[in-house]
Structures are given as C-alpha cells and as structure tokens.
N, C-alpha and C positions, 0 to 999 in steps of 0.2 A: 457597706464595704468591709473587707477583711484583709489583713496582712498575712501573707504566707511566707514560710521559710523556703530555703532552697529545695527541700524535699516535697513541697506542696502541702505542708501541714499548717493549719490555722494557728497563727500566733495570737491575733486579737481580732475582734469584730465589733462593729458598733451595734447599737440597739435595733436600728432599722433592718440590718442584715438578719438578726435573729428573728425579728417580727415576720419577715417575709417567709422564713422557713418554719415559723411556729415554734421556736425554741429560744431559750435565754442565751445571750451572748457568751456568758461564762461557760456554758456547756459545750461551746463549739471549739474551744482551744484544744489543740492536739489532734483534731479530726482531719482526715484527708479531704481537701477541698474538692477533688475530683469526684468523690462519692457524694458530697453534699449537693453539687449542681450537675451531676451526670455528665462529666467530661470524658468518660471512658467508654461511652456507648457506641462510638464509631471510631475507626482506626485513624481517620484523617484528623479529627479534632484532638484525639489523644496525643498524636505525634506533635501537632502544633503546640499543644499545652506544654509538653515536655521540653520543647525547644525554647519556649519563653522562660521556663524555670532555669534552663542552663545558660540563658543570656544569648542565645543564638537567633532569637526572633524577637522583634520589637513589640508585637501585640497579637493577641488572639481575641476575636469577637465572634460570638455565635448566639443562637437562640435555643433555649431549652424549655421543655415542659416539666414543671416540678410539682410534687405532691406536698400540699400543706399538711400540717399536723392534724387539722380538723377534717381532713378528707377531701377538701376541694382542690382542684388543679389550677395552676396559674402558669402563664408564660412569662419568662424573664429573658432579658438580654444580658449575656455574660460577657464581661470584658476582663482580660488578664494582661497586665503590663508591668514591667519592672519599675520599682520605686526609684525616684531620683537619687543620685549619688550622695547629695547633701542630707538625705533622710537619716534619722538616728539609727544606729545599728541594731540588729535584732539581738535576742538573748544569746544566740549561738554564733554570731558573726555579722557580716555586712548586711545591709538592707536587702530584703527579699523582693517579693512581687506583691502588687496590689490587685485583689480580686473585687470587682464591683458587679452588682446585679441590679437591674432596673425592672420593675414590674411593667410589662407591656401587654398585659391581658386585654385591656380595653382596646388598645390599638389593633391587636390581633383579631379581636371580635369584630371590630369595624371592617377590617380588611376582609374577613370571611363573609360578612354581609355584603360588602361591595362586590366581592368575587361571585357570590351567589346571584346577585342581581345581573352582573355582567354575563354569567354563564347560563342563565335560565330565561326562558321565554315568558314575557309578562302576561300573555293571554292564557296559556295553558299551564304555566308553572313547570313545564318540562324542561330538561336540559336543552339548550339551544345548539345551533350548528357548531359554535366554537367548542363547547364542551364535548359534543359528540366526536368531533375530529381529534380532540385531545385524547379521549378515551380510546378511540380507534387506533391512533398512532401508538399509544402506549401498549395496547394489546398486540399489535404487530411487531413491536420492537422487543417485547418481553421474551426472554429465553425460555423455551419449553422445558418442562421437567422431563425426567426419564420416562419413557413410555410405560404406562400402567397396564397391567394385565386386564384389569376390569375397572372401568371408570366409576361404576357404582360402588365398588369395594374400596378403592384407594383414593378416589377423588383427585387423581393426578391430572395435570394439565394435558389436554389432548393435542395441543399444537395446531388446532383448527379454529376457524372463526366463521360465523354465519351472520347474514344480514337480510332482514326483510325491509325492503324499501317500498313505501306505499304512497299512493296519491289518491285523494278522494275524487270519485267520479261525480261530476255535476255540481261541485261546490260553488263554482263561479256563478251559476244561476241563482243560488241562494243569496250570495252577496249582491248581485245585480238587482234582484227583485225585492228582497227583504231588508237590505242594508247591511253594513259592516258590523253593526252591534249584534244583530242576530247571528251573523256569520261567526263572530268571535265566540259567542256562547256555544254555538254548535261545535267549533273547534275544541273548546274546553271540555265539552261532553264527550267528544271522540277521544280526547286525551285520557279521560278517566277510564273509558272502556279499554283502551290500549294498555294502560297501566294494570288494569285488572287481568288482562290476558297475560301480561308479563309476570305478574305475581303468581298466577296459576301455573305458568310454565316453570317457575322456580321450584315447584314442589318436587323434591327428590333430586334436585340439581344443586350445583355449587353456588349459584347466585341467580338473581332475576336478570333477564335481558334489560339492557339500557333502552329506555324509550325516550326519543328525542323528537322535537319538532325542528325540521331543517329549514322551514320557511314556507309561507303561503299555506297550502293544504298538503304539504309533503311531510311525512313522518318516517322514522326509522326505528327498527328494533334490532339492537346489536347483541349478538349472542357470543360471548367469549368462551373459549374452550368448548365449542360445539361438538356434538357426538356424531354428526352426520346429517345428510339431507333429510332423513325422516324427521328429525327433531325440528328442523326449520319448516318443513312442509306442515307438520302438526301445528306449529305456531301460526303460520299463515292461515291455515284453515280456521283456527280458533278466532283469529282477527275477523275474517270474513263473516263467521257466524255471529260474533259479537255486534257487528255493525248492521246486521239484518234487521234488528229490532228498531222501529222508528224512535226518534228523539222528540221529547217534549220540550220545546224551546219557546218561551214567551207566549204560551197558550196555543202554539201551533205544533202539529205533528209533522216532523221533517224526516225524510228518508234519504240516506246516502249509502253509497257502496264504495268499495275501494279496489283499485288495481295494485297488485303487489308483485314486485320483482324479488326473487329469492336467489341468493348466492351463498354457497358454502364451499370452503376450500381450506387448504393448509395455509398457515400463516407464513411458513418459510417461502421466500420468493415472492410474496404478495406485498404490494404497496397500497397505501390508502387510496391513491389515485386510481390504480388498476381495479381495486375492489368496487369503488364507487362508479367507475365507468361501466363495469359489468352489471352492477345493480341498476343503473340508469337505463342501459340497453334492455335489460330483462323487463323492467317496468314498462318500457315502450312496447315490448312484445305483448305484455299482458293487456294493454289498452288496445293494441291492434287486433288482438285475438277476440275481442268482444267485451272487455271490461268486466268488473265484478268477479275477478278471478286472480289466482296467483300463477305465476309462470317461473319455472326453474331455469337458471342459466344453462344454455346449451352451447358448448364450445364450437360444435360444427355449424350451428346456425349463426353464431357470432362470426366465425371465419367467413361464412358466405356474406354477411353484412359488411365485414371489413373489405372483402374483395369487391363488393358492390361500390363501396365508398372509394376504393382505390381507382376503380374504373371511372366513376363520376368525376373525380378530381383531375383525371388526365385526359378526358375525352377531347376537350377543345384543343389542347396542345397536340394531341395525337393527329388531329386533322392537319394542323400546320406542319407537323414533322413528317407527314406522308406515310403513316403507319397502316393505312387502309389499302386494300386491293379489291378487285372485282373478279368473281368467277361467273360463269354463264351456264344456265341450264337450258337445253334445247326445248322448243315447243314444236311438236312434230305433227304433220298432217295425218289424220287417222285413215284417210282413204289411200294415200300413196306412200306414206312413211317418209316423205321429204321434209327437210328442215324448213320451217316457215319463219321462225323467230327464236329469240332467246330472252330469258329473264336474267337481268343483272342482279347478282346477289353479293352484297358487300361482306368482306372479311376483315377482321382487325388483327394484324400481326403484332400482338402485344409483346413488348420485350420481356415481361415477367410471366404472363399466363399463356403464352403461345398463341396459336390461331384461334380466334373467337368467332363464332357464328352470330348472325344478327340477333337471335333471341337472347343473347347475353348482354347486348348493349343498346339496341335500338330504343327500347322503352326508356332507358336512362337518358339517351340523347334527346328524346322527346320531352322528358321532364325538365331538363336544364336548358333547353333551347339550342344545344349544339347540333341538333338534327338539321338546322337551317344551313350552316356552312358544310356539314357533311353531305346533305342532300344535293347541294350545288355541285360538290365535287363528284358525287356518283353520277349525276345527270351529265355533266360535261365529259367524264371519262367514258361512260357507256355510249354516248352519241359519237364521240371521237372514234371509239373502237368499231362501232357499226359502220361508220363511213369508211374506215380502213378496210374492213371485209368487203365492202361494196367495190372499192377501187382495186383490191387484190383479186377479185373474182368477177370480172366484168361480164363473163359469159353466163353467170348464174343469176337467177332472179334474186334481187336484194332481199335480205332478211330484215325483219324489224327487231328492235330492242325494246324490252319492257322494263320500266323502272318504277320501283315502289315509291310512293309519295305519302308523307304523313300530313294530316290535316294542319298541324302546326306550321308546316312549311307554307301553307296558303295564308294563314293568319299573320305570321311573323315575317313574311317576305313577299315580294312581288313575283310570284311563281310564273305568271304569264310573261313578264319581262325577262326573267331568267331563262325560260325555255326559248323565247325568241332570240335572245342573244346567243345561246349555245348552238341553236340550229344555224344561225348566220355564221358563227365562227367555224363550225365543223363542216358546213355544207351538206348536212344530212336533211333529206326531204322530210317534211313534217309527218307524212303518213307512215314513215318508218320508225316513228317513236310512239310508244304506247305507255301511258302513265297508269299505274295500278293504285287504287285506293280501296281500303277495306269496305265491306258492305255497310257497316254501321256508320262509317265516316261519310260515305256518299249519300246514304238514305237520310242522314241527318243534316245534309247540306242545306244551307239557306244563306241569304245575304251574300257576303263577299265570297265564300267558297263556291257557291253555285254560279256566281258571276264569273269566277275564274275558270271553272270547268267549261262553261259555255264559250268563253273567249278562246280557250285552248282548242275546243272542238271546232270552232269557226276557223281557227288557224290551220286545221287539218290534222292535228294530233289526235290519236285514238285514246279514249278513256275506257279503262277496264275496271270492273268490280271484282276485287279479290275475295276469296273465301266465301263466295256467294252461297246462301242457303243456311247460314248459321246466325245471321243477324236479324235485322228488322223484317226483311222479305216483304217490303211494301211494294207489291207488284204494280199497283195502280200508280204509285209515285214513280216507279221505274220508267214508265213510258214517257215521263216528262223530263227525264234527265238526259244530258248529252253523252250517253254511254254507247260504246260500240262493241263491247265484248264482256262476257261473263266468265269468271274462272270458278268452277264448282269446287267446293271444299272437298278435301281428300277423304273426309269421313264417309261420304256417299260411296266412293269407289272401294274403300276398305270393306264396306258391307257386302260388295260383290265377292270379295275374296273369301269371306267367311262361308258363304253358301257354296262356293267352289270347293273349299276344303272338305266340307261335309260330303259332297257328292263323291269326291275322289276317295275319301276314307271308306265309304260304303262300297264303292266299286272294288277297292282293294280287298275288302273282306270277302266279297263274293268270289273273286279270282282265287284267293287263298283256299277257300272252301273247296272249289273244284279241283285244285291241284293236290290237296292233302288227303281228302277222303271222298273220292268220286261217288261211292255208294250212298253217301249221306248228303249229296248236293241239294236235293230238293228240301230235305228237312232243314238244312242250314240256311238255305235261301228263305224259307218261310220264317225261320227265327230271325234272320237278318231284317226281313221286311217288318216284322213285328217290333224289333228293336228300333228301327228307324222311325216307325210311327210313334213309339213312345218318346224317343229323343226329340222328334220334331215338335211334339206337343209341348215339351218343356223348354227346349233350348233353341229351336230353329227360329230365326227371325222371319218376320213376314217379308214378302217380296216388295215391300213399300219403297225401299231404296231405289230399285230400278224403275219403279213406276214414277216416283218423284223426279228422278233424274230425267227420264224420258219426257215428262210433262214440262220440266223447266227448259229442256232443249227445244221442244216444240214452241213454247211460249217465246223464248229468245229469238228463234228464227222468224216467228210471226212479227216480232218487233224490229227485225232487221239486224239482230245481234249475232255475233259468233260466240261459240262456247268452247272453252278449254277445260279439260278434266285434269285435276292435279292428282299426284300420288298414284300414277299408273305403274304397277309393279309386275304384273303378269300378262302373258299373251291372252289369257281368257278374259281378263278385264278389258283389254284393248278391243278384243273381238266384240264383246257385248256393247261397249261404248260406240264402236263403229256401227253396229247394227241399229242402235237407237238414234243415230244421226249426229253424234258429237263431232265437232270440227277438228280440234287439235287436242293432243295429249301431252302431258308433262309428267315425268317421273323416272324412277330408276330403271324401268324397262328399257328406256331409250338411252338415258345417260344421267349420271350424277352431275352436279355443278363442276365445271372444268375450266381450266385457264383458256385465254383467247386462242392460243395456237391450236388447241384441240378442236375448237369450232372451225378453224380454217381447214383442218383435216376432214371434218365432216362435210364441209362445203365441197372439197375436192372429190369426196366420194359420192356426192349428190344425194344420198339418203342417210338418215341417221341410224347408226348401228345400234342394235339392242344389246345393252350390256349393263 
C-alpha cells in the first residue's frame, strides 16, 4: 500500500509495495503513482483516477500489467480510495488517498488456462466453435482502416473477410467401422494438416488464417482482411491437396477427402449469421456437386435456392388459398383437325413470383407430399370443366380431359377412390377422363401402383404414358399394362424440324443462285450439291427419328393403343406424322395452353385453329 497526496504523488509506501515493483520504499516518495502503476494508459481509467483524487468519486479499481525490475511481468489489481477523515493529516494538508496493489498473476494465469480449455477443442487442440465465433464477430465489428493503395505495401486492412467451411467426406464410416478412438486420431491428424496449410498461407500476409473445429468433422479457416476470392480459392486448393495423402492411424492407412464451401465478401453489411448461412449453403453445393471439391458462393444460385425454399414453404397453404388455376392445351385429330381432347396444365398464380408453370413447382410438390391435395384439386377442377363443356355443347362429340398424375399420388392416397368420387360428383363419364403418368413411373409400376392402374382401367378411365420413348421403353412389359394411349416425347418431333430446316435452306440457296446469276446456275448448283454432301456427312442426323416414331406407332396400333405426338410446331411436322399414322397431335401449331373459354370457342368452331 502507498499513501498519496492530492496531486497523486507518493507520500509513503510499505515494504510490500516496493517489493512488488522491485524497488525500495524510500525511493518511491515523491513519484507520481499514475506512472508507477500505469493509470494513464487509457482515458477512462485516467479520468476516474483524477476524480478520486479530487474527492468526486469514492473508489477506482482496475487491473494492470506491470514490469518488475528484474524483467518479469506481473498482473496486479489496483485500488484507489480516499483515506478516512480520522486518518492523520499528510505533510502538506488533510489526508490524501490510499493506493493498494495486489498480485493477481497466479489467478490470471489460472483464468487464462481455464479460458484456453473452454475455447479449444480437446481432440484437435484447435479453437472451438465458441472462440471461432468470438473472432468472427470481432472481425466483422472492427472498423476498417483507410483503403490502402497496395495491401502488400502498406498492410492496411482490406475491409473484407473470407471463410473456408469444410466437412470431411466419409468420416462417419471411419467412426462406425473403426471406432471413435481411431476417428479422434484421424481428426487430430487432419487438424495438423489444416494448420500447416494456414501457416503456409500466412507467408507474405498479415497473419495466418484461424483454423477451428466447429464440431463433428466440420472445420473452418477464417481469413481476416482477405484480399479477394483468389486468396480463398488458393487456400481451399491447398487444403484439398494436403488431404489427398493417406493418413497413418494406428497402423492403418486411412484416406479422407473434404468438401469445402468458400465465401469471400466485404465485412460492411455482413453479419456472422449471414456469413455462416452462405458458407453452409456453399458446402452443401460442394457435396451435391460430387464431393472432394471446393465451391465458391454464387449469389444467383443462392437466390434460386431461396426462391425454391420460399415455394416449398408456401405450397400447401397455396392450395388452401386457391392460388392455382388450370389451362388447357388441345389434342387434335391428325386426320381431320378436330378437337378430340385437352390436357389440363396447372399454373400457380404466386403473389410474389407471378404465374409459375409446372416445371417450377411440381417436383417440389412431389418431394414434400403436397402433390396429393394439389392433385385432387386438379382432378376435380378438370373433370368439372370437361362436364361443363359437354353440357354447353350438346351437339358436339364430347371431348376428353387428360390429367397428369404423379406416382406419389398412388402411394400416398387412394387414387381409385378419389377418381370414383370426382366422376360421381361431376357426372363425367369415365371414358372422358385420361390419366397421364410418365414412362418411367408406369414401367416401374408394381404392387399397389399397378393394382390402382388396373382398377382405374376396369372403371373405364383411360391410362396414357407421357413422354414415351425417353425412359425404360420395356415394350414387352408394355403389353401387360392397362394402358390405352402413348404420348411420344417431343424430342422425336423436333428431329423432324431439323431435317426440314436443312432442306428449306438448300432450296433457298438454289433459288437465290438462279435469280442473281443465271449464267452460273449450273456451276452454283453443282457447288451447292457438293456443299450439301459435305454438310450431310458431318451434321445431318440420320432419319432414325422418323423410323423410330413410325415403328412405335405401328407397335402401339398392334397393341390397340392410340398415339399422340407432342410439340408439333410446323405443318410439315404434322404432315409427316399424319403420313406415318399418328392419331392426335399436341403443340403450338394448334394452340398454346389456353383458358377454358378459349376451348369453348374452339368447340363452337368445330376444328382447332392453327396458331
């Protein structure tokens, strides 16, 4: 302890005070206490100290690191408080203040050891999740320095941050087969290699990236003041390379790889939560793309994922809110151009994203099971509309409605009961309803799905295979299925269009040759023929498309099935399909998907307009 006067000068000190500072008590008299125990190093402590000296504050307590005369450092707790009024007066006036210091070095050392234990992973000795987020938050909250002209020249803060978030591929198999002890040793070995990569990356940089184990087999490398995506990409590549070499663990050679999500961005406007969400998403992309690789965060891809998630989260509620509507695309007889039926196509009038076509949400509906209530609504709405057309046009042959059905509707609901109920409620004849299933779904049908299809067929409902020709194409199995129609995939018809375009272009070249230079017609025709021959040898597809389509149509007719060609867009395509015996066509040549009232107009006109 030491007594100070009103100016903060030492009046007297005991032997212990001098011993802590490494000097004799008599040598301390007259010295400024603030200098002895470092009270002026920060403005807040200095102000509080001055207030105690002036009698305006009752006490000051702080911790300081002091230098002993022998060179060692020690931590002391400093307390400054006024002396009691009954204390004897000082040499120059009333009692001053009492300064006491207590050596807390041992306690600080214990606290440091406990903090290290609390902030580090016991298996790998790396910083743990708590310390990682502490460092991450501090890096994001730090004020960036003025922009530097050159990072290498000035070592200024860049105001950016980077993160490599990695997960070991196949580590669970090591734990499951060899036990957690071997797994822990493997994690420790991986940690050593990651630390080596971080140390190598620190060469020529301000500091090494922080390597942390976030839990399980997840690690992170945090790069403060990163210089751009190239730096992070280089770090990720070095990690992948380092992990390629097998590990020698307990006499075994073990191999692991890692998937790494890489994020690099400005610290301004970035939170720890947002950065980790981006890193986690990017890590998922790396695993989905094939593992053993790094993937850089892509804002566009993330926006697509967020949109997808927004759609998934609102699908079921959207069915209840009535946000879906149906459009209908005509199926036209190839021989007479009359409207034979329509395919019901669902649209989602999303309040945020506008009108969405089925390819944006049907797969999502199948994944989360909302396809079942949505499918029931489509079925009921389509059948009700088909019955209304029949009643509104009693003099016209009734048209059938074709409804797409997902296999999950068969597994997760009683499709047969649903169809029977809807037909009974709407009064639609069963033969005016056609259910479409994809080729892969139908060809793979067994057990309950096959029983349902047979029950529906026995009821009188038609079953069609959609996108035929792209899936299993098990023709022998086809003969045993309760199918009444095939819908040929549009890729076959598009092959027709390619050949037509080549023919038209060749014809145009010949006509232009005759018109522009009549005297050189023969020469140009010969050159055009040679050019067509060369082009055909390289680019011209074989006529296999038409041969295959004709064979499928003949086979279908032998089995008693009708055939619909999808994606018919030109009159030439329609003519060739008609010539080889196709029954009905569907595509933009006849009509795009349209609202129900447009189908009513087509029924009034008896034939489907080509538009």
